[in-house]
Structures are given as C-alpha cells and as structure tokens.
RODO-2510 file (C-alpha; in nm, 4 decimals, decimal comma):
residues 412
     n   res          X          Y          Z
     1     m   -16,0320    -9,8698     9,9898
     2     s   -16,3905    -9,9311     9,8899
     3     d   -16,3521    -9,6584     9,6340
     4     w   -16,0360    -9,7387     9,5087
     5     k   -16,1413    -9,7481     9,1495
     6     k   -16,2668    -9,4008     9,1689
     7     v   -15,9716    -9,2635     9,3396
     8     f   -15,7274    -9,4364     9,0904
     9     a   -15,9414    -9,2940     8,8023
    10     i   -15,8966    -8,9485     8,9119
    11     i   -15,5314    -8,9749     8,9780
    12     f   -15,4439    -9,1370     8,6357
    13     t   -15,6447    -8,8859     8,4532
    14     g   -15,4232    -8,6165     8,5953
    15     q   -15,1066    -8,8381     8,5215
    16     l   -15,2071    -8,9106     8,1801
    17     f   -15,2035    -8,5130     8,1003
    18     s   -14,8855    -8,4645     8,3142
    19     t   -14,6951    -8,7330     8,1552
    20     l   -14,7993    -8,6781     7,8074
    21     s   -14,7173    -8,3050     7,8273
    22     s   -14,3745    -8,3808     8,0158
    23     y   -14,2838    -8,6137     7,7157
    24     i   -14,3772    -8,3897     7,4412
    25     v   -14,1675    -8,1175     7,6146
    26     g   -13,9024    -8,3477     7,6553
    27     y   -13,8828    -8,4372     7,3038
    28     a   -13,9398    -8,0698     7,1953
    29     v   -13,6178    -7,9847     7,3865
    30     t   -13,4281    -8,2568     7,2324
    31     f   -13,5460    -8,1458     6,9061
    32     w   -13,4837    -7,7763     6,9624
    33     l   -13,1250    -7,8614     7,1024
    34     s   -13,0408    -8,0800     6,7828
    35     i   -13,1564    -7,8086     6,5438
    36     e   -13,0022    -7,5183     6,7180
    37     t   -12,6644    -7,6840     6,7906
    38     g   -12,6385    -7,9997     6,6038
    39     s   -12,4071    -8,1216     6,8869
    40     a   -12,4117    -8,4800     7,0104
    41     e   -12,1991    -8,3328     7,3348
    42     v   -12,4618    -8,0851     7,4108
    43     l   -12,7465    -8,3587     7,4017
    44     a   -12,5335    -8,5663     7,6267
    45     y   -12,4952    -8,2841     7,8740
    46     a   -12,8691    -8,2337     7,8537
    47     t   -12,9316    -8,6061     7,9474
    48     i   -12,6843    -8,5825     8,2411
    49     a   -12,8674    -8,2694     8,3522
    50     s   -13,2098    -8,4661     8,3457
    51     l   -13,0594    -8,7613     8,5323
    52     l   -12,8023    -8,6226     8,7857
    53     p   -13,0245    -8,4459     9,0235
    54     q   -13,2460    -8,7294     9,0593
    55     l   -12,9878    -8,9948     9,1146
    56     v   -12,8091    -8,7721     9,3831
    57     l   -13,1163    -8,6423     9,5503
    58     g   -13,3148    -9,0016     9,5247
    59     m   -13,0576    -9,1199     9,7869
    60     f   -13,2139    -8,9043    10,0473
    61     t   -13,5717    -8,8013     9,9404
    62     g   -13,7200    -9,1344    10,0352
    63     v   -13,6424    -9,0273    10,4053
    64     f   -13,8834    -8,7258    10,3674
    65     v   -14,1479    -8,9165    10,1605
    66     d   -14,1794    -9,1546    10,4597
    67     r   -14,1895    -8,8583    10,7201
    68     w   -14,3797    -8,5768    10,5257
    69     n   -14,7720    -8,6089    10,3715
    70     r   -14,7227    -8,7866    10,0579
    71     k   -14,9924    -8,6212     9,8865
    72     r   -14,8696    -8,2850     9,9767
    73     i   -14,5307    -8,3784     9,8375
    74     m   -14,6512    -8,4759     9,5025
    75     i   -14,8811    -8,1646     9,4731
    76     l   -14,5618    -7,9272     9,5776
    77     s   -14,3450    -8,1182     9,3346
    78     d   -14,5748    -8,0588     9,0515
    79     v   -14,6080    -7,6983     9,1470
    80     f   -14,2329    -7,6611     9,1591
    81     i   -14,1910    -7,8245     8,8313
    82     a   -14,4627    -7,6042     8,6738
    83     l   -14,2989    -7,2981     8,8195
    84     c   -13,9614    -7,3697     8,6943
    85     t   -14,0964    -7,4421     8,3439
    86     l   -14,2876    -7,1120     8,3377
    87     t   -13,9582    -6,9336     8,4230
    88     i   -13,7931    -7,0780     8,1382
    89     a   -14,0682    -7,0089     7,9038
    90     i   -14,0695    -6,6382     8,0083
    91     l   -13,6945    -6,6250     7,9406
    92     f   -13,7541    -6,8086     7,5825
    93     y   -14,0245    -6,5181     7,5266
    94     a   -13,8286    -6,2264     7,6647
    95     t   -13,4695    -6,2754     7,5875
    96     d   -13,2155    -6,4769     7,3847
    97     v   -13,2179    -6,8245     7,4774
    98     k   -12,8810    -6,9848     7,6227
    99     i   -12,8191    -7,3388     7,6419
   100     s   -12,7540    -7,3121     8,0245
   101     y   -13,1253    -7,2345     8,0819
   102     i   -13,2211    -7,5476     7,9337
   103     y   -12,9598    -7,7464     8,1483
   104     a   -13,1035    -7,5514     8,4383
   105     l   -13,4602    -7,6403     8,3359
   106     l   -13,3818    -8,0144     8,3130
   107     a   -13,1922    -8,0265     8,6274
   108     l   -13,4652    -7,8400     8,8130
   109     r   -13,7435    -8,0673     8,6834
   110     s   -13,5299    -8,3831     8,7876
   111     a   -13,4927    -8,2482     9,1231
   112     g   -13,8857    -8,2316     9,1568
   113     m   -13,9234    -8,5926     9,0201
   114     a   -13,6870    -8,7012     9,2876
   115     f   -13,9620    -8,6255     9,5436
   116     h   -14,2654    -8,7081     9,3265
   117     v   -14,1895    -9,0646     9,1659
   118     p   -14,1230    -9,2364     9,5180
   119     a   -14,4100    -9,0544     9,6893
   120     m   -14,6506    -9,1862     9,4000
   121     q   -14,5050    -9,5215     9,4001
   122     a   -14,5172    -9,5543     9,7837
   123     s   -14,8796    -9,4407     9,7990
   124     v   -15,0239    -9,6957     9,5789
   125     p   -15,0434    -9,9810     9,8242
   126     l   -15,2389    -9,7571    10,0787
   127     l   -15,4938    -9,6956     9,8072
   128     a   -15,5668   -10,0098     9,6440
   129     p   -15,6058   -10,3844     9,7414
   130     p   -15,3177   -10,5996     9,7178
   131     d   -15,4623   -10,8135     9,4531
   132     k   -15,5118   -10,4999     9,2284
   133     l   -15,1557   -10,3697     9,2425
   134     m   -15,0366   -10,5377     8,9084
   135     r   -15,3445   -10,4164     8,7313
   136     i   -15,2560   -10,0505     8,8542
   137     s   -14,8896   -10,1028     8,7588
   138     g   -15,0309   -10,2130     8,4129
   139     i   -15,2299    -9,9037     8,3724
   140     n   -14,9238    -9,6794     8,4668
   141     n   -14,7234    -9,8573     8,2066
   142     m   -14,9909    -9,7892     7,9444
   143     i   -15,0016    -9,4321     8,0248
   144     q   -14,6177    -9,4296     7,9719
   145     s   -14,6346    -9,6001     7,6714
   146     v   -14,9337    -9,3908     7,5190
   147     s   -14,6907    -9,0882     7,5931
   148     v   -14,4022    -9,2666     7,4062
   149     i   -14,5751    -9,3332     7,1266
   150     a   -14,7736    -8,9904     7,0705
   151     s   -14,5209    -8,7376     7,2082
   152     p   -14,2439    -8,7239     6,9212
   153     a   -14,4767    -8,6837     6,6700
   154     l   -14,6715    -8,4167     6,8548
   155     a   -14,3499    -8,2524     6,9554
   156     a   -14,2261    -8,2417     6,6152
   157     l   -14,5530    -8,0853     6,4862
   158     l   -14,5589    -7,8370     6,7761
   159     i   -14,2011    -7,7062     6,7594
   160     t   -14,2784    -7,6058     6,3813
   161     l   -14,6005    -7,4349     6,4443
   162     l   -14,5481    -7,2707     6,7795
   163     d   -14,2683    -7,0625     6,9635
   164     m   -14,0549    -7,2688     7,2147
   165     s   -14,1993    -7,0724     7,4898
   166     w   -14,5750    -7,1815     7,4159
   167     v   -14,4480    -7,5502     7,3716
   168     l   -14,3138    -7,5188     7,7078
   169     m   -14,6410    -7,3866     7,8583
   170     i   -14,7932    -7,7407     7,7751
   171     d   -14,6002    -7,8902     8,0537
   172     v   -14,7303    -7,6154     8,2925
   173     g   -15,0744    -7,7025     8,2181
   174     g   -15,0093    -8,0687     8,2289
   175     a   -14,8530    -8,0170     8,5943
   176     l   -15,1495    -7,8012     8,7108
   177     i   -15,4065    -8,0556     8,5770
   178     a   -15,2226    -8,3243     8,7959
   179     v   -15,2366    -8,0909     9,0899
   180     v   -15,6131    -8,0260     9,0825
   181     t   -15,6708    -8,4212     9,0454
   182     l   -15,4406    -8,4975     9,3371
   183     m   -15,6413    -8,2227     9,5362
   184     m   -15,9782    -8,4036     9,4720
   185     v   -15,8485    -8,7526     9,6343
   186     h   -15,7452    -8,8519     9,9808
   187     i   -15,4227    -9,0113    10,0081
   188     p   -15,3370    -9,1858    10,3475
   189     n   -15,0093    -9,2066    10,5050
   190     p   -14,8434    -9,4908    10,6892
   191     e   -14,8463    -9,4878    11,0495
   192     k   -14,4832    -9,3291    11,1442
   193     l   -14,2853    -9,5449    11,3555
   194     s   -14,1251    -9,2432    11,5386
   195     q   -14,2400    -8,8949    11,5927
   196     a   -13,8959    -8,7552    11,6379
   197     e   -13,7217    -8,5236    11,3988
   198     p   -13,5879    -8,7023    11,0902
   199     h   -13,2362    -8,7985    11,0989
   200     v   -13,1618    -8,8268    10,7151
   201     f   -12,8495    -9,0671    10,7337
   202     r   -12,9937    -9,2959    11,0291
   203     e   -13,3175    -9,3455    10,8282
   204     l   -13,1496    -9,3975    10,5047
   205     k   -12,9557    -9,6626    10,6688
   206     e   -13,2818    -9,8151    10,8035
   207     g   -13,4025    -9,7989    10,4216
   208     i   -13,0944    -9,9958    10,3276
   209     r   -13,1562   -10,2426    10,5981
   210     e   -13,4980   -10,2997    10,4850
   211     i   -13,3440   -10,4205    10,1513
   212     y   -13,0596   -10,5983    10,2970
   213     t   -13,2465   -10,8094    10,5496
   214     k   -13,4640   -10,9443    10,2815
   215     p   -13,2349   -11,1728    10,0888
   216     a   -13,4705   -11,2143     9,7873
   217     l   -13,5423   -10,8529     9,7419
   218     l   -13,1412   -10,7823     9,7924
   219     w   -13,0859   -11,0103     9,4989
   220     m   -13,3478   -10,8890     9,2907
   221     f   -13,1870   -10,5123     9,3524
   222     i   -12,8462   -10,6555     9,2573
   223     l   -12,9425   -10,8209     8,9351
   224     s   -13,1697   -10,5256     8,8356
   225     v   -12,8483   -10,2723     8,8862
   226     f   -12,6387   -10,4952     8,6482
   227     m   -12,9111   -10,5198     8,3870
   228     h   -12,9544   -10,1420     8,3766
   229     m   -12,5615   -10,1283     8,3251
   230     c   -12,5996   -10,3652     8,0335
   231     i   -12,9159   -10,2031     7,8919
   232     m   -12,8418    -9,8255     7,9165
   233     p   -12,5416    -9,8121     7,6824
   234     i   -12,7443   -10,0113     7,4250
   235     a   -13,0411    -9,7661     7,4796
   236     a   -12,8367    -9,5036     7,3727
   237     l   -12,7223    -9,6849     7,0744
   238     f   -13,0540    -9,7527     6,9377
   239     p   -13,0672    -9,4148     6,7118
   240     l   -12,7159    -9,5054     6,5774
   241     m   -12,8335    -9,9066     6,5085
   242     t   -13,1076    -9,7515     6,2771
   243     l   -12,9062    -9,4973     6,1123
   244     q   -12,5688    -9,6790     6,0479
   245     h   -12,6479   -10,0538     6,0777
   246     f   -12,9546   -10,0310     5,8974
   247     n   -12,8681    -9,7195     5,6913
   248     g   -13,1822    -9,5769     5,8049
   249     t   -13,3535    -9,2252     5,8188
   250     t   -13,4936    -9,0159     6,0826
   251     y   -13,8417    -9,1753     5,9728
   252     m   -13,7189    -9,5037     6,0585
   253     m   -13,5771    -9,3987     6,3875
   254     s   -13,9298    -9,2692     6,4689
   255     i   -14,0746    -9,6322     6,3640
   256     v   -13,8269    -9,7865     6,6301
   257     e   -13,9552    -9,5442     6,8912
   258     i   -14,3134    -9,6184     6,8017
   259     a   -14,2527    -9,9992     6,8200
   260     w   -14,1041    -9,9558     7,1648
   261     g   -14,4069    -9,7746     7,2852
   262     v   -14,6487   -10,0058     7,1159
   263     g   -14,4621   -10,3020     7,2762
   264     m   -14,4940   -10,1276     7,6431
   265     l   -14,8650   -10,0400     7,5702
   266     i   -14,9264   -10,4417     7,5149
   267     g   -14,7060   -10,5211     7,8187
   268     g   -14,8936   -10,2843     8,0466
   269     a   -15,2146   -10,4656     7,9165
   270     v   -15,0569   -10,8114     7,9786
   271     l   -14,9842   -10,7139     8,3442
   272     g   -15,3632   -10,7512     8,4302
   273     y   -15,3656   -11,1088     8,3463
   274     k   -15,3973   -11,3309     8,6565
   275     w   -15,0965   -11,5567     8,6216
   276     l   -14,8551   -11,2697     8,6398
   277     g   -15,0183   -11,1490     8,9268
   278     r   -14,9345   -11,4711     9,1118
   279     h   -14,6104   -11,5186     8,9550
   280     k   -14,4387   -11,1861     9,0035
   281     v   -14,0743   -11,3089     9,0645
   282     t   -14,1060   -11,5906     8,7961
   283     a   -14,2091   -11,3243     8,5408
   284     i   -13,9231   -11,0939     8,6337
   285     n   -13,6491   -11,3723     8,6171
   286     l   -13,8216   -11,4877     8,2668
   287     m   -13,7885   -11,1157     8,1278
   288     y   -13,4221   -11,1242     8,1680
   289     f   -13,4165   -11,4073     7,8866
   290     v   -13,6514   -11,2054     7,6863
   291     i   -13,4850   -10,8688     7,6875
   292     g   -13,1384   -11,0360     7,6544
   293     t   -13,2670   -11,2522     7,3559
   294     t   -13,4094   -10,9316     7,1708
   295     f   -13,0735   -10,7507     7,2059
   296     v   -12,8764   -11,0704     7,0775
   297     l   -13,0993   -11,0994     6,7792
   298     s   -13,0809   -10,7409     6,6904
   299     g   -12,7159   -10,7574     6,6867
   300     l   -12,7178   -11,0521     6,4573
   301     l   -12,9395   -10,9083     6,1848
   302     p   -12,8224   -10,8189     5,8513
   303     p   -12,8404   -10,4376     5,7154
   304     s   -13,1572   -10,5519     5,5246
   305     g   -13,3329   -10,6659     5,8477
   306     f   -13,4766   -10,3368     5,9648
   307     a   -13,8478   -10,4542     5,9646
   308     i   -13,7499   -10,7512     6,1874
   309     f   -13,5436   -10,5013     6,4217
   310     a   -13,8641   -10,2878     6,4612
   311     m   -14,0541   -10,6134     6,5580
   312     i   -13,7912   -10,7366     6,7927
   313     t   -13,7924   -10,3939     6,9381
   314     a   -14,1735   -10,4240     7,0177
   315     f   -14,1111   -10,7613     7,2019
   316     g   -13,8399   -10,5592     7,3888
   317     g   -14,0899   -10,3089     7,5023
   318     i   -14,3275   -10,5559     7,6186
   319     s   -14,1036   -10,7282     7,8376
   320     a   -13,9481   -10,4214     7,9650
   321     a   -14,3118   -10,3191     8,0785
   322     v   -14,3674   -10,6479     8,2331
   323     y   -14,0356   -10,6264     8,4096
   324     s   -14,0635   -10,2930     8,5426
   325     g   -14,4335   -10,3253     8,6644
   326     s   -14,3781   -10,6606     8,8165
   327     f   -14,0827   -10,5300     9,0205
   328     t   -14,2760   -10,2350     9,1148
   329     v   -14,5417   -10,4561     9,2863
   330     v   -14,2897   -10,6864     9,4247
   331     i   -14,1457   -10,3838     9,6129
   332     q   -14,4861   -10,2576     9,7203
   333     t   -14,5585   -10,5997     9,8411
   334     m   -14,2501   -10,7142    10,0296
   335     v   -14,1766   -10,3750    10,1965
   336     e   -14,3632   -10,2198    10,5031
   337     p   -14,5636    -9,9046    10,4024
   338     s   -14,3568    -9,6994    10,6367
   339     a   -14,0274    -9,7568    10,4586
   340     l   -14,1582    -9,7665    10,0885
   341     g   -14,0423    -9,3919    10,0089
   342     r   -13,6945    -9,4738    10,1123
   343     v   -13,6906    -9,8077     9,9353
   344     f   -13,8314    -9,6702     9,6016
   345     s   -13,5904    -9,3458     9,6008
   346     l   -13,2932    -9,5960     9,6443
   347     y   -13,3981    -9,8180     9,3676
   348     t   -13,4298    -9,4928     9,1444
   349     s   -13,0821    -9,3866     9,2437
   350     l   -12,9466    -9,7245     9,2243
   351     t   -13,0696    -9,7913     8,8750
   352     l   -12,9763    -9,4213     8,7403
   353     m   -12,6193    -9,4884     8,8416
   354     p   -12,5580    -9,7352     8,5461
   355     s   -12,7428    -9,4940     8,3170
   356     m   -12,4704    -9,2265     8,3581
   357     i   -12,1966    -9,4871     8,3181
   358     g   -12,3746    -9,6267     7,9954
   359     l   -12,4164    -9,2596     7,8628
   360     l   -12,0579    -9,1712     7,9014
   361     a   -11,9419    -9,5096     7,7699
   362     t   -12,1526    -9,5057     7,4619
   363     g   -11,9245    -9,3362     7,2076
   364     f   -11,6360    -9,5618     7,3316
   365     i   -11,8447    -9,8762     7,2900
   366     a   -11,9841    -9,7796     6,9589
   367     d   -11,6362    -9,7046     6,8293
   368     t   -11,4384    -9,9918     6,9823
   369     i   -11,6915   -10,2763     6,9858
   370     g   -11,9117   -10,1859     6,7059
   371     i   -12,2774   -10,1472     6,7531
   372     g   -12,3917   -10,4752     6,6412
   373     n   -12,1526   -10,6594     6,8676
   374     a   -12,2470   -10,4298     7,1697
   375     f   -12,6098   -10,5534     7,1241
   376     i   -12,5060   -10,9102     7,1241
   377     i   -12,2488   -10,8837     7,4095
   378     s   -12,5000   -10,6930     7,6361
   379     g   -12,7881   -10,9157     7,5386
   380     a   -12,5851   -11,2180     7,6355
   381     g   -12,4709   -11,0538     7,9760
   382     i   -12,8748   -11,0043     8,0375
   383     c   -12,9225   -11,3720     7,9697
   384     i   -12,6616   -11,4683     8,2203
   385     l   -12,8379   -11,2609     8,4913
   386     g   -13,1587   -11,4714     8,4164
   387     i   -12,9633   -11,7889     8,4814
   388     i   -12,8462   -11,6348     8,8086
   389     a   -13,1873   -11,5279     8,8984
   390     f   -13,3071   -11,9011     8,8743
   391     v   -13,0246   -12,0504     9,0581
   392     v   -12,9782   -11,8037     9,3551
   393     a   -13,1609   -11,9799     9,6505
   394     p   -13,3645   -11,6945     9,7945
   395     l   -13,4969   -11,6384     9,4266
   396     r   -13,5283   -12,0055     9,3822
   397     t   -13,7390   -12,0522     9,6858
   398     i   -13,9927   -11,7706     9,6156
   399     v   -14,0432   -11,9026     9,2231
   400     r   -14,1171   -12,2499     9,4036
   401     e   -14,3583   -12,0872     9,6345
   402     e   -14,5299   -11,9043     9,3345
   403     s   -14,5565   -12,2276     9,1540
   404     r   -14,7237   -12,3737     9,4508
   405     g   -14,9886   -12,0801     9,4583
   406     g   -14,8032   -11,9042     9,7312
   407     s   -14,7500   -11,5183     9,7360
   408     v   -14,4536   -11,2720     9,7870
   409     m   -14,4755   -11,1504    10,1354
   410     a   -14,2826   -10,9193    10,3492
   411     g   -14,0788   -11,1471    10,5421
   412     n   -13,8752   -11,2802    10,2178
***
C-alpha cells in the first residue's frame, strides 16, 4: 500500500471520465425521451429498466466478485457497457429509433453496473490503509457530485448540437478511459477461503450470515433500507415540488439539481475531516436527523420560499454524502475482505427495492397525500429512524466506543 496515492490518482482519473460521461448520457436519454414522447409513463419505465437488473442481479453478483479477479470484473463490466452503448448508438444512426432500444440499453448498462460497483467498493480496503478510507470515500462522493452538477447542462447543450448517436459515443469514450486506467494499476484479491467451485446460494447465505452475525451492522442495514423507503418517493417528487408547490420553471428545477450536487461536493470534502473518521457510526445516526429535518422544513415552506428550498436541498446533499460515504467505510471496516463483494451487492439490492416501490407509489402519494405533506411525513419518519439508531443497544455501544476513541472493528 506504499504507493496507494498514485494508484487511486490513476483509478479516480478514469472514474471521473467514466462517471461524468455516464451522467451526461443518462440525462441526455431522459431529455430525449421527454422531448420525443412527453410521457411520464415512459420515463417511469425507463427508470425501472435502469434499476431492476441491478436489483435482481445484485443479489448474486457478489458471490462471483468474491471469487473472481476483481480488476478483471471491472474491466469486463466497462467493456460490456461500452459495447452495449456502441450498439445502440449505431442503431440511432442507422435506423428509426424505437423506445424499446432505450429500455434495452438502460437494462444492459444496469446489468454491467451490478458487477462493477461491488467489485470497486470491495477492492478499496485492499488498496489503501484503513485510516484513509474516509478520505477516499469523500473523493468518490466528490466525483459523483461534480458529475451531478455539470452533466444536466452539458447534456442539454450536446443534445441540441449533436445527433443522439454521437452523444451516446461520449459514454463509450468514458468507459474506455476507465478500462485503460484500470489496466495501469495492480488490484490485489483477498485470499480465497475455498478453492472449490462457487455454489451461488450457499455463498449468498454466507454473505447474509456475515451481516446477520454482526448485530450493529444488521441494524444499520435495517435502518438504511427503511430510510431509502422514505426517501425514494420524495426523490421522485422533487421536480413536482418545484413546479407545483413553488410554481417553478425548468430553470428552477435545474437550480435544485445543482444545489443538491453542490451539497454533495461539500459533503465529500467534509468526509476527510478527522472527527468523522473516528465517529463514523455516530455521523450516520446524526444524518438521519439532518436529512429528515430538511424534508420536514421543505414541506412546511410557503410557495414563496423557493430560495430557502434550494438552500435546504444543498444541506440535504451534504448530509446524504456524509451518510453514504460513512456507511461505505463502515462496511469496508466491519466485513472481512473475502466477503465484501457479497455484502456490497446485497446492500445495493436491498436499498434498490424501496426505490422501485417508491417509484411506483409516487403518483399515488402526490395525488392522495399532497406533495408538501409527503415531504413532512417522510422527514418525520426518517427522524424516528435516527432516534431508533441511538437507542438500539448494538449501535449505542459503538457510539459509546467512538466517543472514547475506539473504532468500528469486524467483530461488532
């Protein structure tokens, strides 16, 4: 690990290009579907296509991530995504495009990410010292937030200047850059506990047992799943909140997106702060209150309070970055390297399930409860999760250890 800074500089350079290009193409596809169809139903199906494969495959991909060469998995995933995007770009160029092509592209990209994401997350603890994991998580969050800030405007510009086939080629280029940078570094693999052929369901159970036998980690997973169940319907309602409650415009919608991205950027920078490195679980528990409070305050604002809404959204972005970054490092610290792939893939699937439920329930919530009330109820629910997080004995024990200068270890 003596040259870990150089390794991560190379990896994150590739990830910046890959992530930014993926976000640009993602927004471009959304804009294209909105312009071509004007259908909320089509956008909902597109979102489902981009989530469902990762949700289903994520239950099992961790078994192979822990068995196979992780660097090779990431390279092959990027190549697969690039080939899928290239194929759809050619179809855009050569034929009349069908909406089904877009659904297929989003689904295939999601399948590739089901392998790439847990492989990358599981590789980080093998590349850097434990006390640097929070800083690395912060940099990763900053890459995501820069992409969130820059990509909507770039996508809107490119889709007006270029044919959609050439816009898609940007994602192909980003994936190839990521492949080249991964080929430049050595990524070690954990010692395999068994050389036998993989038994998917048995090893999946072992991954579940890795969570279940650590009461603190189990409670963190449970609370995180419920938090995502509260957040996802509201995440889908943010555009409607701007348009309907604040009588906003598309320009105001972009301001909210940028505010969230700026908040995530600040949150990623804050993750390098030493106090957070020593109090990861405490920070996660506190973020329930911060995120919940931002939702409640947003729901209470009058129609004239858009500027305050944008500022509150920025605070939400900060808290979300601190929450997700800290959670990632806690998993990397508490779980044995040989099981990290399975645990991360399970975490992705478990948190995506509420996303699907939230997406399907968005229209009902907006029409029945009202957008403002939905924000208030969801925020209150998340604050209650924060109270539970500080009351549950296993988490309370870790918070006490952190206050005394202890650390989160694999035995908790």
